PAVEX-266122 format. One record per atom (N, C-alpha, C): residue in one letter; y, x, z. Coordinates in steps of 0.05 Angstrom, whole numbers, padded with zeros to 5 digits, always signed. Layout:
<recs>
AYXZ;...
</recs>
This chain:
<recs>
X+00168+00151+00058;X+00155+00149+00084;X+00174+00141+00106;X+00164+00139+00130;X+00180+00132+00153;X+00195+00157+00162;X+00220+00153+00168;X+00236+00176+00177;X+00239+00197+00155;X+00233+00221+00162;X+00235+00243+00142;X+00208+00254+00134;X+00188+00237+00133;X+00161+00246+00124;X+00159+00244+00094;X+00145+00262+00082;X+00141+00262+00053;X+00111+00264+00047;X+00101+00248+00028;X+00074+00250+00019;X+00075+00260-00010;X+00063+00283-00015;X+00064+00296-00042;X+00036+00299-00053;X+00032+00291-00078;X+00007+00295-00092;X+00011+00318-00112;X-00006+00338-00110;X-00004+00361-00128;X-00031+00366-00141;X-00032+00364-00168;X-00057+00369-00182;X-00056+00398-00192;X-00077+00413-00187;X-00079+00441-00196;X-00100+00442-00219;X-00091+00446-00244;X-00110+00447-00266;X-00129+00471-00263;X-00151+00469-00276;X-00171+00491-00276;X-00161+00514-00293;X-00162+00537-00282;X-00156+00562-00297;X-00182+00577-00297;X-00196+00579-00320;X-00222+00593-00321;X-00221+00620-00309;X-00241+00627-00293;X-00244+00652-00280;X-00224+00657-00258;X-00206+00639-00252;X-00187+00643-00231;X-00191+00622-00209;X-00190+00596-00217;X-00193+00575-00197;X-00204+00550-00209;X-00216+00534-00193;X-00226+00508-00202;X-00204+00487-00199;X-00206+00466-00215;X-00186+00445-00213;X-00189+00431-00186;X-00166+00422-00175;X-00167+00409-00149;X-00141+00392-00146;X-00139+00378-00124;X-00115+00364-00118;X-00109+00367-00088;X-00084+00372-00082;X-00076+00375-00054;X-00057+00352-00048;X-00061+00338-00026;X-00043+00318-00017;X-00030+00329+00008;X-00004+00334+00007;X+00010+00346+00029;X+00027+00325+00045;X+00027+00328+00071;X+00043+00311+00088;X+00062+00330+00102;X+00088+00325+00098;X+00108+00343+00110;X+00129+00327+00125;X+00143+00340+00142;X+00164+00327+00158;X+00156+00325+00187;X+00174+00314+00203;X+00169+00311+00231;X+00154+00285+00237;X+00133+00286+00254;X+00119+00262+00261;X+00137+00242+00276;X+00133+00216+00271;X+00149+00196+00285;X+00130+00176+00298;X+00139+00161+00317;X+00123+00141+00330;X+00099+00153+00343;X+00075+00141+00336;X+00050+00150+00348;X+00037+00173+00332;X+00050+00184+00312;X+00038+00205+00295;X+00031+00229+00313;X+00008+00239+00309;X-00001+00262+00325;X+00009+00288+00313;X+00022+00305+00329;X+00031+00331+00319;X+00007+00350+00313;X-00017+00343+00323;X-00040+00360+00318;X-00053+00354+00291;X-00044+00333+00277;X-00056+00325+00252;X-00050+00347+00231;X-00071+00355+00216;X-00068+00375+00195;X-00049+00365+00174;X-00033+00383+00162;X-00012+00374+00143;X-00021+00368+00115;X-00046+00373+00108;X-00054+00368+00080;X-00084+00363+00077;X-00091+00351+00054;X-00119+00347+00046;X-00123+00363+00021;X-00146+00377+00019;X-00153+00391-00005;X-00178+00377-00016;X-00175+00367-00040;X-00197+00351-00052;X-00208+00366-00076;X-00234+00364-00080;X-00246+00375-00105;X-00236+00358-00128;X-00241+00367-00152;X-00232+00352-00175;X-00247+00326-00177;X-00273+00325-00169;X-00288+00300-00170;X-00276+00280-00150;X-00270+00289-00126;X-00258+00271-00106;X-00231+00261-00115;X-00215+00280-00126;X-00188+00272-00135;X-00189+00252-00158;X-00207+00257-00177;X-00210+00239-00200;X-00218+00211-00191;X-00238+00209-00173;X-00247+00184-00162;X-00224+00169-00149;X-00208+00183-00133;X-00185+00172-00118;X-00164+00162-00138;X-00157+00179-00158;X-00137+00171-00177;X-00146+00149-00195;X-00171+00149-00204;X-00182+00127-00220;X-00181+00100-00205;X-00188+00101-00179;X-00187+00076-00163;X-00158+00067-00160;X-00139+00085-00157;X-00111+00077-00155;X-00102+00065-00182;X-00109+00078-00204;X-00100+00068-00230;X-00112+00041-00236;X-00138+00037-00228;X-00152+00013-00235;X-00149-00009-00213;X-00133-00003-00193;X-00127-00021-00171;X-00152-00031-00157;X-00170-00013-00151;X-00195-00019-00135;X-00188-00016-00106;X-00176-00037-00094;X-00165-00036-00068;X-00184-00046-00046;X-00182-00035-00022;X-00166-00012-00014;X-00180+00014-00024;X-00164+00035-00028;X-00174+00061-00037;X-00173+00080-00014;X-00195+00094-00008;X-00196+00113+00014;X-00208+00139+00004;X-00196+00161+00011;X-00207+00187+00005;X-00206+00204+00031;X-00227+00218+00036;X-00229+00235+00060;X-00234+00264+00053;X-00220+00281+00067;X-00224+00310+00064;X-00242+00318+00087;X-00267+00325+00082;X-00286+00332+00103;X-00279+00357+00118;X-00264+00375+00105;X-00256+00400+00119;X-00235+00395+00140;X-00215+00378+00134;X-00194+00373+00154;X-00199+00348+00170;X-00219+00332+00162;X-00225+00306+00175;X-00202+00287+00174;X-00186+00288+00153;X-00164+00269+00148;X-00171+00251+00125;X-00160+00227+00126;X-00164+00209+00103;X-00137+00197+00095;X-00136+00190+00069;X-00113+00176+00058;X-00123+00149+00048;X-00111+00128+00057;X-00118+00101+00048;X-00094+00089+00034;X-00100+00075+00012;X-00079+00061-00003;X-00085+00031-00003;X-00065+00015+00003;X-00069-00014+00003;X-00042-00027-00005;X-00044-00052-00013;X-00020-00068-00018;X-00016-00086+00006;X+00007-00084+00018;X+00014-00100+00042;X+00037-00118+00035;X+00045-00135+00053;X+00067-00153+00048;X+00093-00137+00044;X+00094-00112+00053;X+00118-00094+00048;X+00116-00079+00022;X+00094-00082+00008;X+00090-00067-00017;X+00068-00047-00015;X+00066-00029-00034;X+00044-00008-00033;X+00049+00011-00010;X+00027+00017+00004;X+00028+00034+00028;X+00005+00054+00027;X+00012+00080+00032;X-00008+00101+00037;X-00008+00106+00067;X-00032+00107+00078;X-00035+00113+00107;X-00052+00138+00110;X-00043+00157+00125;X-00057+00182+00130;X-00066+00181+00160;X-00092+00185+00164;X-00102+00185+00192;X-00128+00200+00193;X-00138+00203+00218;X-00165+00213+00222;X-00182+00189+00224;X-00206+00188+00211;X-00223+00165+00212;X-00228+00157+00241;X-00225+00132+00247;X-00229+00122+00274;X-00206+00126+00293;X-00185+00138+00283;X-00161+00143+00300;X-00136+00133+00287;X-00137+00107+00279;X-00115+00095+00264;X-00089+00095+00280;X-00090+00097+00307;X-00066+00098+00323;X-00049+00123+00318;X-00061+00143+00305;X-00046+00168+00299;X-00037+00168+00270;X-00038+00145+00257;X-00033+00143+00228;X-00003+00149+00222;X+00000+00159+00198;X+00027+00162+00186;X+00027+00144+00162;X+00047+00127+00160;X+00049+00107+00138;X+00071+00115+00119;X+00065+00112+00094;X+00085+00118+00072;X+00087+00093+00055;X+00109+00078+00059;X+00113+00053+00044;X+00129+00060+00019;X+00116+00055-00004;X+00130+00061-00029;X+00149+00040-00038;X+00147+00016-00027;X+00164-00006-00035;X+00153-00018-00061;X+00163-00042-00067;X+00152-00056-00091;X+00159-00043-00117;X+00180-00026-00118;X+00187-00013-00143;X+00170+00011-00149;X+00154+00020-00130;X+00137+00044-00134;X+00113+00037-00152;X+00110+00051-00174;X+00089+00046-00193;X+00065+00064-00189;X+00046+00056-00172;X+00023+00073-00166;X+00005+00078-00190;X+00002+00057-00207;X-00016+00060-00230;X-00005+00082-00249;X+00021+00082-00254;X+00033+00102-00271;X+00031+00130-00259;X+00035+00132-00232;X+00033+00158-00219;X+00004+00169-00222;X-00016+00151-00217;X-00044+00160-00219;X-00051+00168-00248;X-00042+00152-00267;X-00047+00159-00295;X-00035+00185-00303;X-00011+00190-00293;X+00002+00216-00299;X-00013+00239-00287;X-00022+00237-00262;X-00037+00258-00249;X-00064+00262-00262;X-00076+00241-00272;X-00102+00244-00286;X-00099+00259-00312;X-00076+00257-00324;X-00071+00270-00350;X-00067+00300-00347;X-00062+00309-00323;X-00057+00338-00319;X-00082+00355-00321;
</recs>
């Protein structure tokens, strides 16, 4: 990411009688540029939302957007001239976006396939 921002994908497998499967996307670090300090630091997705997001990443159905209705944040993935980019923002408030440029060496398809296997 830009500066010292980190975007982390964490898949939580289902443990019967304890918790349902889910995926958390965490955004950590200090905001830079126009990033809003009021922006929530993570998205919590149901397993269905997470699977749809990861399948779209793996199958390169671009652009890919997933929204967490509880936090009103969205993560969008697109290929730009700088390479693969994840953008975190509130819908309609792109000026507060945080961009995470993975560079051309970042293999999004492999990352998504690995997370789907968990």
